[in-house]
C-alpha positions in Angstrom: 7.6 -1.0 56.8 11.2 -1.0 55.4 10.2 -2.9 52.4 7.3 -0.4 51.5 9.8 2.4 52.1 12.3 1.0 49.7 9.6 0.5 47.0 8.3 4.1 47.3 11.9 5.4 47.0 12.6 3.3 44.2 9.6 4.3 42.1 10.2 7.9 42.9 13.8 7.7 41.6 12.6 5.8 38.5 10.0 8.6 38.0 12.8 11.2 38.0 14.8 9.1 35.6 11.7 8.7 33.1 10.8 12.5 33.0 13.8 13.5 31.0 13.5 10.5 28.6 9.8 11.4 27.9 10.8 14.8 27.0 13.5 13.5 24.7 10.9 11.2 23.1 8.4 14.1 22.7 11.2 16.4 21.1 12.3 13.6 18.7 8.6 13.2 17.6 8.2 17.0 17.0 11.4 17.2 15.1 10.5 14.3 12.8 7.6 16.1 11.5 9.7 19.2 10.3 10.8 18.3 6.9 9.7 16.0 4.1 12.0 15.5 1.0 10.5 14.9 -2.3 7.3 16.1 -4.1 3.8 15.5 -2.8 1.7 13.6 -5.4 -0.9 15.5 -7.1 -3.2 14.1 -9.9 -2.6 16.1 -13.1 -5.5 18.6 -13.8 -7.3 17.9 -17.1 -9.8 20.3 -18.7 -13.0 18.3 -18.7 -16.7 19.3 -19.9 -19.2 19.6 -17.3 -21.5 17.1 -18.9 -21.4 14.5 -21.7 -24.4 13.9 -24.1 -25.0 10.3 -24.8 -28.1 8.8 -26.4 -29.1 5.3 -25.3 -30.5 2.9 -28.0 -34.1 2.9 -28.5 -36.0 0.6 -26.3 -33.0 0.0 -23.8 -33.8 0.6 -20.2 -31.6 3.1 -18.5 -30.3 3.1 -15.1 -31.0 5.7 -12.3 -29.2 8.9 -12.8 -26.0 8.9 -10.5 -26.4 5.3 -9.6 -23.1 3.4 -9.7 -22.9 0.2 -11.5 -22.8 -2.5 -8.6 -19.8 -4.7 -8.0 -21.7 -7.8 -8.6 -23.0 -6.5 -11.9 -23.9 -10.0 -13.2 -26.7 -10.1 -10.6 -28.6 -7.7 -13.0 -29.3 -10.7 -15.3 -31.0 -12.5 -12.5 -29.8 -15.8 -13.5 -29.2 -18.1 -10.4 -26.8 -20.4 -12.4 -24.7 -17.4 -13.6 -24.5 -16.0 -10.1 -23.4 -19.5 -8.8 -20.8 -20.0 -11.5 -19.2 -16.6 -10.8 -19.3 -16.9 -7.2 -17.5 -20.4 -7.6 -15.0 -18.8 -9.9 -14.2 -15.9 -7.5 -13.8 -18.4 -4.5 -11.7 -21.1 -6.2 -9.6 -19.5 -8.9 -5.9 -19.7 -8.2 -5.2 -16.2 -9.6 -7.6 -14.6 -7.3 -6.3 -16.3 -4.5 -2.8 -15.3 -5.3 -3.9 -11.6 -5.6 -5.7 -11.9 -2.2 -2.5 -13.2 -0.7 -0.4 -10.4 -2.2 -2.9 -7.9 -0.6 -2.3 -9.5 2.8 1.4 -9.3 2.3 1.3 -5.7 1.4 -1.0 -5.0 4.6 1.6 -6.7 6.8 4.4 -4.6 5.2 2.6 -1.5 5.9 2.1 -2.2 9.5 5.7 -2.8 9.8 6.5 0.5 8.1 4.1 2.5 10.4 5.7 0.6 13.5 9.1 2.1 12.6 7.7 5.6 12.9 6.7 5.2 16.5 9.0 4.9 19.7 9.9 1.5 20.7 9.5 1.2 24.6 10.4 -1.7 26.7 9.3 -1.8 30.3 10.4 -4.5 32.6 9.9 -5.0 36.4 11.4 -7.5 38.9 10.8 -8.3 42.5 12.7 -10.6 44.9 12.3 -11.4 48.6 15.1 -12.9 50.6 15.5 -13.9 54.3 18.4 -14.2 56.4 19.0 -17.6 58.1 19.0 -17.5 61.8 21.4 -20.5 61.9 24.3 -18.9 60.1 27.8 -18.7 61.4 27.3 -15.1 62.2 24.5 -14.0 64.5 22.1 -11.4 63.1 22.4 -8.2 65.1 19.4 -7.0 66.9 17.1 -4.9 65.1 18.1 -6.0 61.5 15.2 -7.4 59.8 15.4 -11.1 58.8 13.4 -10.6 55.6 14.3 -8.1 52.6 12.3 -7.1 49.6 13.9 -6.0 46.3 11.9 -4.2 43.6 13.4 -2.8 40.2 11.8 -1.2 37.2 13.7 -0.9 34.0 12.7 1.3 30.8 14.4 1.6 27.6 13.3 3.5 24.4 14.4 3.5 20.9 13.4 5.9 18.3 14.8 7.0 14.8 14.4 10.7 14.2 12.9 11.2 10.8 14.3 14.7 10.1 14.0 14.5 6.2 11.0 12.3 6.1 12.7 9.1 4.6 10.6 6.8 6.8 7.4 8.7 6.2 8.0 8.7 2.5 8.6 5.1 2.7 5.4 4.5 4.5 3.7 6.5 1.8 5.2 4.3 -0.9 4.1 1.1 0.9 0.6 2.3 1.4 0.3 3.3 -2.4 1.7 -0.2 -3.1 -1.0 -1.6 -1.1 -3.6 0.2 -2.9 -2.1 -1.1 -6.2 -2.2 -4.6 -4.9 -5.9 -4.2 -4.0 -6.5 -2.8 -7.4 -4.6 -5.7 -9.0 -6.9 -8.0 -7.1 -9.9 -6.3 -8.4 -8.5 -6.5 -11.9 -8.2 -10.2 -11.6 -11.7 -10.6 -10.2 -13.2 -8.3 -12.9 -11.5 -10.1 -15.6 -12.5 -13.4 -14.1 -16.0 -12.5 -13.8 -16.2 -11.1 -17.3 -14.7 -14.2 -18.8 -17.1 -16.5 -17.0 -20.0 -14.3 -18.0 -18.9 -14.2 -21.7 -18.5 -17.9 -21.5 -22.0 -18.4 -20.1 -23.6 -16.1 -22.7 -21.7 -18.0 -25.4 -23.2 -21.3 -23.9 -26.7 -19.9 -24.0 -26.1 -18.6 -27.7 -25.0 -22.1 -28.7 -28.3 -23.5 -27.0 -30.3 -21.3 -29.2 -28.4 -22.2 -32.2 -28.6 -26.0 -31.4 -32.4 -25.6 -30.9 -33.0 -23.7 -34.4 -30.5 -26.2 -36.1 -32.4 -29.1 -34.7 -35.5 -27.8 -35.9 -34.2 -27.1 -39.4 -32.8 -30.5 -39.5 -36.1 -32.0 -38.7 -37.8 -29.8 -41.6 -35.2 -31.0 -44.0 -35.6 -34.6 -43.0 -39.3 -34.3 -43.7 -38.8 -32.5 -46.9 -36.4 -35.3 -48.1 -39.1 -37.8 -47.5 -41.5 -35.8 -49.6 -39.0 -35.3 -52.5 -38.3 -39.2 -52.2 -42.0 -40.0 -52.6 -42.5 -37.5 -55.4 -39.6 -39.2 -57.1 -41.0 -42.6 -56.8 -44.1 -41.1 -58.6 -41.9 -39.6 -61.5 -42.7 -36.1 -60.5 -39.1 -35.2 -59.8 -35.7 -36.2 -60.9 -33.0 -38.0 -58.8 -31.3 -34.6 -58.9 -34.0 -33.1 -56.7 -33.5 -36.1 -54.2 -29.8 -35.7 -54.1 -30.1 -31.9 -53.3 -32.6 -32.7 -50.5 -30.2 -35.2 -49.0 -27.4 -32.7 -49.1 -29.5 -30.2 -47.5 -30.4 -32.6 -44.6 -26.7 -33.8 -44.3 -25.5 -30.1 -44.1 -28.0 -29.5 -41.2 -26.8 -32.6 -39.6 -23.1 -31.4 -39.8 -24.0 -28.0 -38.3 -25.8 -29.5 -35.4 -22.8 -31.8 -34.6 -20.4 -28.9 -34.8 -22.6 -26.7 -32.6 -22.6 -29.5 -30.1 -18.9 -29.8 -30.1 -18.6 -26.0 -29.5 -21.1 -26.3 -26.6 -19.0 -29.0 -24.9 -15.9 -27.1 -25.3 -17.6 -23.8 -23.7 -18.9 -26.2 -21.0 -15.4 -27.4 -20.2 -14.2 -23.9 -20.1 -16.9 -22.9 -17.5 -15.9 -25.9 -15.5 -12.2 -24.6 -15.5 -13.2 -21.2 -14.6 -15.5 -22.2 -11.8 -13.1 -24.9 -10.4 -15.5 -27.7 -11.2 -14.2 -30.2 -13.6 -16.6 -32.1 -15.4 -19.3 -29.5 -14.9 -22.6 -30.1 -16.8 -24.8 -27.2 -17.5 -28.5 -27.9 -18.6 -29.7 -26.2 -21.8 -31.4 -22.9 -21.2 -33.1 -20.2 -23.3 -31.3 -16.9 -23.9 -34.3 -15.2 -24.6 -35.8 -15.9 -21.0 -33.1 -13.7 -19.4 -34.0 -10.0 -18.8 -32.1 -7.2 -20.5 -30.3 -5.4 -17.8 -30.5 -1.6 -17.5 -27.9 0.4 -19.0 -25.4 2.4 -16.9 -26.3 5.9 -16.2 -24.9 8.4 -18.6 -22.0 10.4 -17.3 -18.6 11.7 -18.2 -16.2 9.1 -20.0 -13.4 10.2 -17.5 -15.6 9.0 -14.6 -15.9 5.5 -16.2 -12.2 5.6 -16.7 -11.7 6.5 -13.0 -13.7 3.5 -12.0 -11.5 1.0 -13.9 -9.4 -0.8 -11.4 -6.4 -1.2 -13.9 -6.2 2.6 -14.3 -6.5 3.1 -10.5 -3.7 0.4 -10.1 -1.5 2.4 -12.4 -2.1 5.6 -10.6 -1.2 3.8 -7.3 2.1 2.7 -8.9 2.8 6.2 -9.8 2.1 7.5 -6.4 4.4 4.8 -4.9 7.2 6.0 -7.3 6.6 9.5 -6.3 7.0 8.8 -2.6 10.2 6.9 -3.4 11.7 10.2 -4.9 11.7 11.3 -1.3 13.1 8.3 0.1 16.1 8.5 -2.4 16.6 12.2 -1.7 16.4 11.9 2.0 19.0 9.1 1.8 21.6 11.4 0.1 
């Protein structure tokens, strides 16, 4: 019974001590939202036309009106090998992985910045139970309990009052920097996907040129045999034979050069996709479908979708927020 009474009394006293502290925390939080130093970011207004007239090339399929270009735009070509190469490049490329790590770092920094804006509360509780020995030197008086319980609760708070908005402006700057890191990651990924796609189409173009040059070499070789037969019959001179031999040799040299270029592009694809020694079988460029053109719209809307431009704007937002941080620190 005595222990229960002590606990109840201790909690009541603790509650009386906490009430004014809670009022102080609430007052500090309300005071922190009073003033924000520095300008709020606003995108500059630009006079833009309501519509933009653009004519697609004849015979080119157009996309659905208002439909945005998908993030995996290369899937429009419906080529499984191209999809696999770009997917491998995005998963294994070191630059992309560095950009992803930088985004993770920025997210952790933002969480830390927002944590500073909230009160830090530490709550601790201890309990002990002791018993008086009956075998001690002094006898225990009658009516004194042999056991005693002790309960203690401790609460501490810490909060920095952000009167001039220094912490909030700092959090805004870090949040904008996080957006810039994400857009930088998108820039790296978009550039890598575009470079891989360009190398892929260059490879398929070389395949087509190699096929045409191989056919030309065969035709010139057959033509050389005909000229030689006519020369043996005295119908043509040796000059005609030499010209036919030169034409065949020229086609052979062109074929070797195209094969060399193809091997170089194939190695480039291996480096981009993280697969050294990659071997890509020959393919037909004409078999690939023509993807639909993006829907017509304002050029400004196209610019607004570019991650490098959005990254630059996020950096500007961060710099604008740091103005408030600097003014609040004065």
